[in-house]
N, CA, C and O atoms as a Maestro MAE file, in Angstrom:
{
 s_m_m2io_version
 :::
 2.0.0
}

f_m_ct {
 s_m_title
 :::
 protein
 m_atom[332] {
  # First column is atom index #
  i_m_mmod_type
  r_m_x_coord
  r_m_y_coord
  r_m_z_coord
  i_m_residue_number
  s_m_chain_name
  s_m_pdb_residue_name
  s_m_pdb_atom_name
  i_m_atomic_number
  :::
  1 25 223.755 99.941 75.530 1 A "MET " " N  " 7
  2 3 225.017 100.469 76.206 1 A "MET " " CA " 6
  3 2 225.984 99.339 76.152 1 A "MET " " C  " 6
  4 15 225.641 98.168 76.316 1 A "MET " " O  " 8
  5 25 227.267 99.747 75.903 2 A "ALA " " N  " 7
  6 3 228.341 98.700 75.803 2 A "ALA " " CA " 6
  7 2 228.621 98.150 77.061 2 A "ALA " " C  " 6
  8 15 228.440 98.833 78.069 2 A "ALA " " O  " 8
  9 25 229.104 96.831 77.138 3 A "LYS " " N  " 7
  10 3 229.459 96.223 78.183 3 A "LYS " " CA " 6
  11 2 230.928 96.757 78.630 3 A "LYS " " C  " 6
  12 15 231.811 96.889 77.782 3 A "LYS " " O  " 8
  13 25 231.145 97.051 79.974 4 A "LYS " " N  " 7
  14 3 232.511 97.378 80.356 4 A "LYS " " CA " 6
  15 2 233.451 96.112 80.446 4 A "LYS " " C  " 6
  16 15 233.078 95.021 80.878 4 A "LYS " " O  " 8
  17 25 234.617 96.375 80.018 5 A "VAL " " N  " 7
  18 3 235.622 95.336 80.096 5 A "VAL " " CA " 6
  19 2 236.775 95.699 81.056 5 A "VAL " " C  " 6
  20 15 237.326 96.792 80.928 5 A "VAL " " O  " 8
  21 25 237.144 94.872 81.965 6 A "ARG " " N  " 7
  22 3 238.136 95.110 82.871 6 A "ARG " " CA " 6
  23 2 239.380 94.336 82.515 6 A "ARG " " C  " 6
  24 15 239.342 93.125 82.299 6 A "ARG " " O  " 8
  25 25 240.453 95.035 82.459 7 A "LYS " " N  " 7
  26 3 241.752 94.445 82.048 7 A "LYS " " CA " 6
  27 2 242.288 93.894 83.345 7 A "LYS " " C  " 6
  28 15 242.109 94.442 84.433 7 A "LYS " " O  " 8
  29 25 243.016 92.675 83.141 8 A "ARG " " N  " 7
  30 3 243.728 91.999 84.294 8 A "ARG " " CA " 6
  31 2 245.040 92.660 84.422 8 A "ARG " " C  " 6
  32 15 245.566 93.174 83.435 8 A "ARG " " O  " 8
  33 25 245.570 92.673 85.530 9 A "ARG " " N  " 7
  34 3 246.871 93.055 85.957 9 A "ARG " " CA " 6
  35 2 247.706 91.841 85.905 9 A "ARG " " C  " 6
  36 15 247.329 90.736 86.293 9 A "ARG " " O  " 8
  37 25 248.974 92.136 85.353 10 A "SER " " N  " 7
  38 3 249.921 90.912 85.366 10 A "SER " " CA " 6
  39 2 250.734 90.944 86.628 10 A "SER " " C  " 6
  40 15 251.009 92.027 87.144 10 A "SER " " O  " 8
  41 25 251.116 89.845 87.129 11 A "GLN " " N  " 7
  42 3 251.773 89.608 88.248 11 A "GLN " " CA " 6
  43 2 253.202 90.025 88.193 11 A "GLN " " C  " 6
  44 15 253.821 90.154 89.249 11 A "GLN " " O  " 8
  45 25 253.752 90.238 87.091 12 A "LYS " " N  " 7
  46 3 255.203 90.674 86.837 12 A "LYS " " CA " 6
  47 2 255.353 92.080 87.352 12 A "LYS " " C  " 6
  48 15 256.352 92.365 88.013 12 A "LYS " " O  " 8
  49 25 254.397 93.007 87.085 13 A "GLY " " N  " 7
  50 3 254.502 94.353 87.484 13 A "GLY " " CA " 6
  51 2 254.279 94.783 88.899 13 A "GLY " " C  " 6
  52 15 254.078 95.963 89.184 13 A "GLY " " O  " 8
  53 25 254.315 93.799 89.804 14 A "LYS " " N  " 7
  54 3 254.074 94.147 91.201 14 A "LYS " " CA " 6
  55 2 255.285 95.045 91.805 14 A "LYS " " C  " 6
  56 15 256.474 94.777 91.634 14 A "LYS " " O  " 8
  57 25 254.838 96.042 92.465 15 A "THR " " N  " 7
  58 3 256.023 96.896 93.076 15 A "THR " " CA " 6
  59 2 256.296 96.260 94.373 15 A "THR " " C  " 6
  60 15 255.652 95.285 94.763 15 A "THR " " O  " 8
  61 25 257.291 96.830 95.075 16 A "ASN " " N  " 7
  62 3 257.716 96.371 96.401 16 A "ASN " " CA " 6
  63 2 256.672 96.614 97.427 16 A "ASN " " C  " 6
  64 15 256.511 95.823 98.356 16 A "ASN " " O  " 8
  65 25 255.927 97.739 97.275 17 A "ALA " " N  " 7
  66 3 254.833 98.056 98.276 17 A "ALA " " CA " 6
  67 2 253.671 97.047 98.127 17 A "ALA " " C  " 6
  68 15 253.051 96.679 99.124 17 A "ALA " " O  " 8
  69 25 253.384 96.615 96.932 18 A "GLN " " N  " 7
  70 3 252.300 95.669 96.731 18 A "GLN " " CA " 6
  71 2 252.778 94.228 97.198 18 A "GLN " " C  " 6
  72 15 251.962 93.448 97.688 18 A "GLN " " O  " 8
  73 25 254.019 93.913 97.050 19 A "ALA " " N  " 7
  74 3 254.621 92.685 97.474 19 A "ALA " " CA " 6
  75 2 254.599 92.555 99.024 19 A "ALA " " C  " 6
  76 15 254.356 91.498 99.607 19 A "ALA " " O  " 8
  77 25 254.896 93.809 99.668 20 A "ALA " " N  " 7
  78 3 254.904 93.743 101.112 20 A "ALA " " CA " 6
  79 2 253.485 93.700 101.644 20 A "ALA " " C  " 6
  80 15 253.301 93.201 102.754 20 A "ALA " " O  " 8
  81 25 252.418 94.205 100.913 21 A "ALA " " N  " 7
  82 3 251.135 94.019 101.303 21 A "ALA " " CA " 6
  83 2 250.564 92.636 101.175 21 A "ALA " " C  " 6
  84 15 249.514 92.345 101.749 21 A "ALA " " O  " 8
  85 25 251.180 91.837 100.490 22 A "ALA " " N  " 7
  86 3 250.759 90.469 100.245 22 A "ALA " " CA " 6
  87 2 251.022 89.635 101.622 22 A "ALA " " C  " 6
  88 15 251.878 89.961 102.445 22 A "ALA " " O  " 8
  89 25 250.180 88.542 101.745 23 A "PRO " " N  " 7
  90 3 250.318 87.847 102.960 23 A "PRO " " CA " 6
  91 2 251.848 87.244 103.037 23 A "PRO " " C  " 6
  92 15 252.467 86.780 102.079 23 A "PRO " " O  " 8
  93 25 252.283 87.345 104.286 24 A "ALA " " N  " 7
  94 3 253.593 86.758 104.432 24 A "ALA " " CA " 6
  95 2 253.637 85.302 104.574 24 A "ALA " " C  " 6
  96 15 252.717 84.717 105.145 24 A "ALA " " O  " 8
  97 25 254.712 84.638 104.062 25 A "SER " " N  " 7
  98 3 254.797 83.202 103.999 25 A "SER " " CA " 6
  99 2 255.641 82.855 105.270 25 A "SER " " C  " 6
  100 15 256.207 83.736 105.917 25 A "SER " " O  " 8
  101 25 255.698 81.546 105.591 26 A "THR " " N  " 7
  102 3 256.408 81.108 106.868 26 A "THR " " CA " 6
  103 2 257.892 81.150 106.665 26 A "THR " " C  " 6
  104 15 258.627 81.276 107.644 26 A "THR " " O  " 8
  105 25 258.383 81.052 105.433 27 A "THR " " N  " 7
  106 3 259.788 81.224 105.272 27 A "THR " " CA " 6
  107 2 260.247 82.455 104.685 27 A "THR " " C  " 6
  108 15 259.549 83.027 103.848 27 A "THR " " O  " 8
  109 25 261.396 82.929 105.063 28 A "LEU " " N  " 7
  110 3 261.941 84.220 104.634 28 A "LEU " " CA " 6
  111 2 262.556 84.148 103.236 28 A "LEU " " C  " 6
  112 15 263.257 83.178 102.949 28 A "LEU " " O  " 8
  113 25 262.334 85.107 102.369 29 A "ALA " " N  " 7
  114 3 262.894 85.009 101.094 29 A "ALA " " CA " 6
  115 2 263.735 86.237 100.982 29 A "ALA " " C  " 6
  116 15 263.484 87.290 101.570 29 A "ALA " " O  " 8
  117 25 264.835 86.017 100.123 30 A "ALA " " N  " 7
  118 3 265.759 87.250 99.936 30 A "ALA " " CA " 6
  119 2 265.103 88.294 99.099 30 A "ALA " " C  " 6
  120 15 264.393 87.917 98.166 30 A "ALA " " O  " 8
  121 25 265.258 89.527 99.325 31 A "PRO " " N  " 7
  122 3 264.585 90.532 98.613 31 A "PRO " " CA " 6
  123 2 265.102 90.451 97.027 31 A "PRO " " C  " 6
  124 15 266.263 90.247 96.670 31 A "PRO " " O  " 8
  125 25 263.978 90.655 96.195 32 A "ALA " " N  " 7
  126 3 264.273 90.700 94.720 32 A "ALA " " CA " 6
  127 2 265.057 92.024 94.417 32 A "ALA " " C  " 6
  128 15 264.707 93.083 94.938 32 A "ALA " " O  " 8
  129 25 266.042 91.948 93.629 33 A "THR " " N  " 7
  130 3 266.729 93.214 93.203 33 A "THR " " CA " 6
  131 2 266.644 93.308 91.652 33 A "THR " " C  " 6
  132 15 266.879 92.343 90.925 33 A "THR " " O  " 8
  133 25 266.302 94.500 91.213 34 A "GLY " " N  " 7
  134 3 266.269 94.732 89.706 34 A "GLY " " CA " 6
  135 2 265.073 94.020 88.966 34 A "GLY " " C  " 6
  136 15 265.081 93.885 87.742 34 A "GLY " " O  " 8
  137 25 264.059 93.578 89.755 35 A "THR " " N  " 7
  138 3 262.936 93.021 89.088 35 A "THR " " CA " 6
  139 2 261.756 94.062 88.807 35 A "THR " " C  " 6
  140 15 260.827 93.805 88.041 35 A "THR " " O  " 8
  141 25 261.877 95.168 89.450 36 A "THR " " N  " 7
  142 3 260.895 96.227 89.156 36 A "THR " " CA " 6
  143 2 261.496 97.324 88.456 36 A "THR " " C  " 6
  144 15 262.701 97.560 88.531 36 A "THR " " O  " 8
  145 25 260.620 98.058 87.720 37 A "ALA " " N  " 7
  146 3 261.105 99.317 86.949 37 A "ALA " " CA " 6
  147 2 261.413 100.343 87.899 37 A "ALA " " C  " 6
  148 15 260.829 100.362 88.982 37 A "ALA " " O  " 8
  149 25 262.319 101.241 87.581 38 A "PRO " " N  " 7
  150 3 262.679 102.416 88.344 38 A "PRO " " CA " 6
  151 2 261.527 103.358 88.505 38 A "PRO " " C  " 6
  152 15 260.717 103.544 87.596 38 A "PRO " " O  " 8
  153 25 261.463 103.934 89.638 39 A "ALA " " N  " 7
  154 3 260.454 104.915 89.911 39 A "ALA " " CA " 6
  155 2 260.405 106.076 88.929 39 A "ALA " " C  " 6
  156 15 261.461 106.610 88.589 39 A "ALA " " O  " 8
  157 25 259.306 106.469 88.486 40 A "GLY " " N  " 7
  158 3 259.223 107.674 87.720 40 A "GLY " " CA " 6
  159 2 259.211 107.272 86.103 40 A "GLY " " C  " 6
  160 15 259.050 108.155 85.260 40 A "GLY " " O  " 8
  161 25 259.376 106.013 85.765 41 A "THR " " N  " 7
  162 3 259.339 105.683 84.363 41 A "THR " " CA " 6
  163 2 257.844 105.621 83.772 41 A "THR " " C  " 6
  164 15 257.504 105.996 82.650 41 A "THR " " O  " 8
  165 25 257.013 105.057 84.786 42 A "GLY " " N  " 7
  166 3 255.552 105.128 84.360 42 A "GLY " " CA " 6
  167 2 255.128 104.024 83.238 42 A "GLY " " C  " 6
  168 15 254.017 103.970 82.711 42 A "GLY " " O  " 8
  169 25 256.106 103.250 83.002 43 A "GLY " " N  " 7
  170 3 255.905 102.255 81.940 43 A "GLY " " CA " 6
  171 2 255.844 102.746 80.471 43 A "GLY " " C  " 6
  172 15 255.429 101.990 79.593 43 A "GLY " " O  " 8
  173 25 256.237 103.951 80.211 44 A "SER " " N  " 7
  174 3 256.292 104.485 78.927 44 A "SER " " CA " 6
  175 2 257.447 103.973 78.198 44 A "SER " " C  " 6
  176 15 258.526 103.877 78.783 44 A "SER " " O  " 8
  177 25 257.324 103.640 76.987 45 A "SER " " N  " 7
  178 3 258.446 103.213 76.208 45 A "SER " " CA " 6
  179 2 259.047 104.250 75.334 45 A "SER " " C  " 6
  180 15 260.053 104.017 74.664 45 A "SER " " O  " 8
  181 25 258.406 105.450 75.335 46 A "GLY " " N  " 7
  182 3 259.125 106.516 74.486 46 A "GLY " " CA " 6
  183 2 257.961 107.517 74.142 46 A "GLY " " C  " 6
  184 15 256.831 107.338 74.595 46 A "GLY " " O  " 8
  185 25 258.259 108.520 73.369 47 A "GLN " " N  " 7
  186 3 257.385 109.567 72.999 47 A "GLN " " CA " 6
  187 2 256.363 109.001 71.946 47 A "GLN " " C  " 6
  188 15 256.677 108.271 71.006 47 A "GLN " " O  " 8
  189 25 255.121 109.432 72.232 48 A "VAL " " N  " 7
  190 3 254.015 108.977 71.321 48 A "VAL " " CA " 6
  191 2 253.635 110.036 70.329 48 A "VAL " " C  " 6
  192 15 253.434 111.190 70.708 48 A "VAL " " O  " 8
  193 25 253.530 109.680 69.058 49 A "ASP " " N  " 7
  194 3 253.187 110.724 68.012 49 A "ASP " " CA " 6
  195 2 251.620 110.761 68.107 49 A "ASP " " C  " 6
  196 15 250.926 109.864 67.629 49 A "ASP " " O  " 8
  197 25 251.105 111.866 68.759 50 A "LEU " " N  " 7
  198 3 249.603 111.934 68.895 50 A "LEU " " CA " 6
  199 2 248.886 112.101 67.595 50 A "LEU " " C  " 6
  200 15 247.731 111.685 67.509 50 A "LEU " " O  " 8
  201 25 249.493 112.698 66.531 51 A "ALA " " N  " 7
  202 3 248.950 112.930 65.304 51 A "ALA " " CA " 6
  203 2 248.710 111.604 64.556 51 A "ALA " " C  " 6
  204 15 247.730 111.478 63.822 51 A "ALA " " O  " 8
  205 25 249.564 110.662 64.734 52 A "ALA " " N  " 7
  206 3 249.389 109.360 64.145 52 A "ALA " " CA " 6
  207 2 248.397 108.529 64.922 52 A "ALA " " C  " 6
  208 15 247.588 107.777 64.378 52 A "ALA " " O  " 8
  209 25 248.507 108.711 66.262 53 A "GLU " " N  " 7
  210 3 247.524 107.784 67.137 53 A "GLU " " CA " 6
  211 2 246.141 108.275 67.017 53 A "GLU " " C  " 6
  212 15 245.253 107.425 67.083 53 A "GLU " " O  " 8
  213 25 245.809 109.526 66.849 54 A "TYR " " N  " 7
  214 3 244.427 110.028 66.935 54 A "TYR " " CA " 6
  215 2 244.076 110.583 65.415 54 A "TYR " " C  " 6
  216 15 243.263 111.496 65.267 54 A "TYR " " O  " 8
  217 25 244.648 110.055 64.468 55 A "HIS " " N  " 7
  218 3 244.175 110.480 63.128 55 A "HIS " " CA " 6
  219 2 242.802 110.328 62.876 55 A "HIS " " C  " 6
  220 15 242.273 111.144 62.121 55 A "HIS " " O  " 8
  221 25 242.091 109.376 63.402 56 A "TYR " " N  " 7
  222 3 240.774 108.996 63.093 56 A "TYR " " CA " 6
  223 2 239.833 110.081 63.685 56 A "TYR " " C  " 6
  224 15 238.732 110.264 63.166 56 A "TYR " " O  " 8
  225 25 240.255 110.829 64.795 57 A "VAL " " N  " 7
  226 3 239.592 111.801 65.374 57 A "VAL " " CA " 6
  227 2 239.499 112.980 64.457 57 A "VAL " " C  " 6
  228 15 238.401 113.480 64.211 57 A "VAL " " O  " 8
  229 25 240.649 113.458 63.925 58 A "ALA " " N  " 7
  230 3 240.580 114.608 62.909 58 A "ALA " " CA " 6
  231 2 239.704 114.223 61.791 58 A "ALA " " C  " 6
  232 15 238.961 115.099 61.348 58 A "ALA " " O  " 8
  233 25 239.674 113.001 61.247 59 A "VAL " " N  " 7
  234 3 238.821 112.629 60.185 59 A "VAL " " CA " 6
  235 2 237.374 112.738 60.590 59 A "VAL " " C  " 6
  236 15 236.556 113.323 59.880 59 A "VAL " " O  " 8
  237 25 237.071 112.181 61.718 60 A "ASP " " N  " 7
  238 3 235.621 112.284 62.261 60 A "ASP " " CA " 6
  239 2 235.201 113.660 62.482 60 A "ASP " " C  " 6
  240 15 234.059 113.987 62.159 60 A "ASP " " O  " 8
  241 25 236.053 114.549 63.029 61 A "LEU " " N  " 7
  242 3 235.662 115.954 63.316 61 A "LEU " " CA " 6
  243 2 235.454 116.594 61.888 61 A "LEU " " C  " 6
  244 15 234.430 117.245 61.681 61 A "LEU " " O  " 8
  245 25 236.310 116.442 60.990 62 A "ARG " " N  " 7
  246 3 236.128 117.079 59.744 62 A "ARG " " CA " 6
  247 2 234.705 116.665 59.123 62 A "ARG " " C  " 6
  248 15 233.946 117.526 58.677 62 A "ARG " " O  " 8
  249 25 234.409 115.381 59.120 63 A "ARG " " N  " 7
  250 3 233.098 114.842 58.573 63 A "ARG " " CA " 6
  251 2 231.964 115.510 59.402 63 A "ARG " " C  " 6
  252 15 230.929 115.890 58.856 63 A "ARG " " O  " 8
  253 25 232.184 115.638 60.707 64 A "LEU " " N  " 7
  254 3 231.139 116.186 61.484 64 A "LEU " " CA " 6
  255 2 230.786 117.624 61.127 64 A "LEU " " C  " 6
  256 15 229.621 118.010 61.026 64 A "LEU " " O  " 8
  257 25 231.898 118.425 60.935 65 A "PHE " " N  " 7
  258 3 231.776 119.846 60.576 65 A "PHE " " CA " 6
  259 2 231.095 120.086 59.149 65 A "PHE " " C  " 6
  260 15 230.303 120.995 58.899 65 A "PHE " " O  " 8
  261 25 231.551 119.092 58.244 66 A "ILE " " N  " 7
  262 3 230.828 119.200 56.868 66 A "ILE " " CA " 6
  263 2 229.443 118.936 56.983 66 A "ILE " " C  " 6
  264 15 228.638 119.685 56.429 66 A "ILE " " O  " 8
  265 25 229.061 117.918 57.663 67 A "VAL " " N  " 7
  266 3 227.580 117.605 57.897 67 A "VAL " " CA " 6
  267 2 226.865 118.683 58.551 67 A "VAL " " C  " 6
  268 15 225.779 119.024 58.083 67 A "VAL " " O  " 8
  269 25 227.357 119.285 59.616 68 A "ALA " " N  " 7
  270 3 226.803 120.369 60.361 68 A "ALA " " CA " 6
  271 2 226.659 121.656 59.334 68 A "ALA " " C  " 6
  272 15 225.641 122.347 59.368 68 A "ALA " " O  " 8
  273 25 227.587 121.896 58.551 69 A "GLY " " N  " 7
  274 3 227.542 122.918 57.674 69 A "GLY " " CA " 6
  275 2 226.474 122.738 56.548 69 A "GLY " " C  " 6
  276 15 225.760 123.686 56.222 69 A "GLY " " O  " 8
  277 25 226.382 121.611 56.007 70 A "VAL " " N  " 7
  278 3 225.378 121.367 55.025 70 A "VAL " " CA " 6
  279 2 224.063 121.541 55.746 70 A "VAL " " C  " 6
  280 15 223.186 122.176 55.161 70 A "VAL " " O  " 8
  281 25 223.822 121.047 56.959 71 A "MET " " N  " 7
  282 3 222.484 121.142 57.563 71 A "MET " " CA " 6
  283 2 222.184 122.509 57.819 71 A "MET " " C  " 6
  284 15 221.020 122.896 57.722 71 A "MET " " O  " 8
  285 25 223.183 123.347 58.163 72 A "LEU " " N  " 7
  286 3 222.917 124.795 58.491 72 A "LEU " " CA " 6
  287 2 222.481 125.476 57.162 72 A "LEU " " C  " 6
  288 15 221.503 126.223 57.181 72 A "LEU " " O  " 8
  289 25 223.190 125.243 55.966 73 A "ILE " " N  " 7
  290 3 222.756 125.795 54.686 73 A "ILE " " CA " 6
  291 2 221.462 125.345 54.313 73 A "ILE " " C  " 6
  292 15 220.733 126.133 53.711 73 A "ILE " " O  " 8
  293 25 221.012 124.047 54.613 74 A "ILE " " N  " 7
  294 3 219.654 123.651 54.309 74 A "ILE " " CA " 6
  295 2 218.659 124.340 55.111 74 A "ILE " " C  " 6
  296 15 217.566 124.648 54.638 74 A "ILE " " O  " 8
  297 25 219.020 124.609 56.388 75 A "LEU " " N  " 7
  298 3 217.959 125.415 57.293 75 A "LEU " " CA " 6
  299 2 217.829 126.811 56.706 75 A "LEU " " C  " 6
  300 15 216.715 127.314 56.561 75 A "LEU " " O  " 8
  301 25 218.905 127.426 56.378 76 A "ILE " " N  " 7
  302 3 218.873 128.838 55.843 76 A "ILE " " CA " 6
  303 2 217.978 128.876 54.564 76 A "ILE " " C  " 6
  304 15 217.091 129.710 54.383 76 A "ILE " " O  " 8
  305 25 218.303 127.904 53.722 77 A "ALA " " N  " 7
  306 3 217.563 127.881 52.388 77 A "ALA " " CA " 6
  307 2 215.986 127.572 52.681 77 A "ALA " " C  " 6
  308 15 215.110 128.236 52.128 77 A "ALA " " O  " 8
  309 25 215.735 126.672 53.456 78 A "LEU " " N  " 7
  310 3 214.325 126.404 53.818 78 A "LEU " " CA " 6
  311 2 213.631 127.593 54.459 78 A "LEU " " C  " 6
  312 15 212.440 127.781 54.212 78 A "LEU " " O  " 8
  313 25 214.338 128.452 55.311 79 A "ASN " " N  " 7
  314 3 213.954 129.581 55.872 79 A "ASN " " CA " 6
  315 2 213.332 130.590 54.838 79 A "ASN " " C  " 6
  316 15 212.245 131.147 54.995 79 A "ASN " " O  " 8
  317 25 214.205 130.755 53.712 80 A "PHE " " N  " 7
  318 3 213.828 131.673 52.604 80 A "PHE " " CA " 6
  319 2 212.744 131.110 51.848 80 A "PHE " " C  " 6
  320 15 211.837 131.847 51.460 80 A "PHE " " O  " 8
  321 25 212.744 129.750 51.573 81 A "ILE " " N  " 7
  322 3 211.627 129.243 50.792 81 A "ILE " " CA " 6
  323 2 210.218 129.245 51.528 81 A "ILE " " C  " 6
  324 15 209.204 129.612 50.934 81 A "ILE " " O  " 8
  325 25 210.204 128.823 52.826 82 A "ILE " " N  " 7
  326 3 208.902 128.783 53.570 82 A "ILE " " CA " 6
  327 2 208.387 130.084 53.705 82 A "ILE " " C  " 6
  328 15 207.169 130.209 53.574 82 A "ILE " " O  " 8
  329 25 209.114 131.145 53.957 83 A "GLN " " N  " 7
  330 3 208.550 132.532 54.176 83 A "GLN " " CA " 6
  331 2 207.725 132.853 52.936 83 A "GLN " " C  " 6
  332 15 207.145 133.935 52.844 83 A "GLN " " O  " 8
  :::
 }
 m_bond[331] {
  # First column is bond index #
  i_m_from
  i_m_to
  i_m_order
  :::
  1 1 2 1
  2 2 3 1
  3 3 4 2
  4 3 5 1
  5 5 6 1
  6 6 7 1
  7 7 8 2
  8 7 9 1
  9 9 10 1
  10 10 11 1
  11 11 12 2
  12 11 13 1
  13 13 14 1
  14 14 15 1
  15 15 16 2
  16 15 17 1
  17 17 18 1
  18 18 19 1
  19 19 20 2
  20 19 21 1
  21 21 22 1
  22 22 23 1
  23 23 24 2
  24 23 25 1
  25 25 26 1
  26 26 27 1
  27 27 28 2
  28 27 29 1
  29 29 30 1
  30 30 31 1
  31 31 32 2
  32 31 33 1
  33 33 34 1
  34 34 35 1
  35 35 36 2
  36 35 37 1
  37 37 38 1
  38 38 39 1
  39 39 40 2
  40 39 41 1
  41 41 42 1
  42 42 43 1
  43 43 44 2
  44 43 45 1
  45 45 46 1
  46 46 47 1
  47 47 48 2
  48 47 49 1
  49 49 50 1
  50 50 51 1
  51 51 52 2
  52 51 53 1
  53 53 54 1
  54 54 55 1
  55 55 56 2
  56 55 57 1
  57 57 58 1
  58 58 59 1
  59 59 60 2
  60 59 61 1
  61 61 62 1
  62 62 63 1
  63 63 64 2
  64 63 65 1
  65 65 66 1
  66 66 67 1
  67 67 68 2
  68 67 69 1
  69 69 70 1
  70 70 71 1
  71 71 72 2
  72 71 73 1
  73 73 74 1
  74 74 75 1
  75 75 76 2
  76 75 77 1
  77 77 78 1
  78 78 79 1
  79 79 80 2
  80 79 81 1
  81 81 82 1
  82 82 83 1
  83 83 84 2
  84 83 85 1
  85 85 86 1
  86 86 87 1
  87 87 88 2
  88 87 89 1
  89 89 90 1
  90 90 91 1
  91 91 92 2
  92 91 93 1
  93 93 94 1
  94 94 95 1
  95 95 96 2
  96 95 97 1
  97 97 98 1
  98 98 99 1
  99 99 100 2
  100 99 101 1
  101 101 102 1
  102 102 103 1
  103 103 104 2
  104 103 105 1
  105 105 106 1
  106 106 107 1
  107 107 108 2
  108 107 109 1
  109 109 110 1
  110 110 111 1
  111 111 112 2
  112 111 113 1
  113 113 114 1
  114 114 115 1
  115 115 116 2
  116 115 117 1
  117 117 118 1
  118 118 119 1
  119 119 120 2
  120 119 121 1
  121 121 122 1
  122 122 123 1
  123 123 124 2
  124 123 125 1
  125 125 126 1
  126 126 127 1
  127 127 128 2
  128 127 129 1
  129 129 130 1
  130 130 131 1
  131 131 132 2
  132 131 133 1
  133 133 134 1
  134 134 135 1
  135 135 136 2
  136 135 137 1
  137 137 138 1
  138 138 139 1
  139 139 140 2
  140 139 141 1
  141 141 142 1
  142 142 143 1
  143 143 144 2
  144 143 145 1
  145 145 146 1
  146 146 147 1
  147 147 148 2
  148 147 149 1
  149 149 150 1
  150 150 151 1
  151 151 152 2
  152 151 153 1
  153 153 154 1
  154 154 155 1
  155 155 156 2
  156 155 157 1
  157 157 158 1
  158 158 159 1
  159 159 160 2
  160 159 161 1
  161 161 162 1
  162 162 163 1
  163 163 164 2
  164 163 165 1
  165 165 166 1
  166 166 167 1
  167 167 168 2
  168 167 169 1
  169 169 170 1
  170 170 171 1
  171 171 172 2
  172 171 173 1
  173 173 174 1
  174 174 175 1
  175 175 176 2
  176 175 177 1
  177 177 178 1
  178 178 179 1
  179 179 180 2
  180 179 181 1
  181 181 182 1
  182 182 183 1
  183 183 184 2
  184 183 185 1
  185 185 186 1
  186 186 187 1
  187 187 188 2
  188 187 189 1
  189 189 190 1
  190 190 191 1
  191 191 192 2
  192 191 193 1
  193 193 194 1
  194 194 195 1
  195 195 196 2
  196 195 197 1
  197 197 198 1
  198 198 199 1
  199 199 200 2
  200 199 201 1
  201 201 202 1
  202 202 203 1
  203 203 204 2
  204 203 205 1
  205 205 206 1
  206 206 207 1
  207 207 208 2
  208 207 209 1
  209 209 210 1
  210 210 211 1
  211 211 212 2
  212 211 213 1
  213 213 214 1
  214 214 215 1
  215 215 216 2
  216 215 217 1
  217 217 218 1
  218 218 219 1
  219 219 220 2
  220 219 221 1
  221 221 222 1
  222 222 223 1
  223 223 224 2
  224 223 225 1
  225 225 226 1
  226 226 227 1
  227 227 228 2
  228 227 229 1
  229 229 230 1
  230 230 231 1
  231 231 232 2
  232 231 233 1
  233 233 234 1
  234 234 235 1
  235 235 236 2
  236 235 237 1
  237 237 238 1
  238 238 239 1
  239 239 240 2
  240 239 241 1
  241 241 242 1
  242 242 243 1
  243 243 244 2
  244 243 245 1
  245 245 246 1
  246 246 247 1
  247 247 248 2
  248 247 249 1
  249 249 250 1
  250 250 251 1
  251 251 252 2
  252 251 253 1
  253 253 254 1
  254 254 255 1
  255 255 256 2
  256 255 257 1
  257 257 258 1
  258 258 259 1
  259 259 260 2
  260 259 261 1
  261 261 262 1
  262 262 263 1
  263 263 264 2
  264 263 265 1
  265 265 266 1
  266 266 267 1
  267 267 268 2
  268 267 269 1
  269 269 270 1
  270 270 271 1
  271 271 272 2
  272 271 273 1
  273 273 274 1
  274 274 275 1
  275 275 276 2
  276 275 277 1
  277 277 278 1
  278 278 279 1
  279 279 280 2
  280 279 281 1
  281 281 282 1
  282 282 283 1
  283 283 284 2
  284 283 285 1
  285 285 286 1
  286 286 287 1
  287 287 288 2
  288 287 289 1
  289 289 290 1
  290 290 291 1
  291 291 292 2
  292 291 293 1
  293 293 294 1
  294 294 295 1
  295 295 296 2
  296 295 297 1
  297 297 298 1
  298 298 299 1
  299 299 300 2
  300 299 301 1
  301 301 302 1
  302 302 303 1
  303 303 304 2
  304 303 305 1
  305 305 306 1
  306 306 307 1
  307 307 308 2
  308 307 309 1
  309 309 310 1
  310 310 311 1
  311 311 312 2
  312 311 313 1
  313 313 314 1
  314 314 315 1
  315 315 316 2
  316 315 317 1
  317 317 318 1
  318 318 319 1
  319 319 320 2
  320 319 321 1
  321 321 322 1
  322 322 323 1
  323 323 324 2
  324 323 325 1
  325 325 326 1
  326 326 327 1
  327 327 328 2
  328 327 329 1
  329 329 330 1
  330 330 331 1
  331 331 332 2
  :::
 }
}
């Protein structure tokens, strides 16, 4: 079984809620403005072309169906031969 890999989170992407949950320091700092992404963006940079991203899935499925069809034809042929 493959080993699970955990991705590290960058410190740049902290939201205000995460920053507030961090331990408070002894000095007061001015609130940061414009350092976080606006709510609702979700970090997406644009529309993703799923056909291009998952092209290998279509190739693998096509290969799987071809192999399954060949195996089914072999089973039917063996059924007639063995009888």
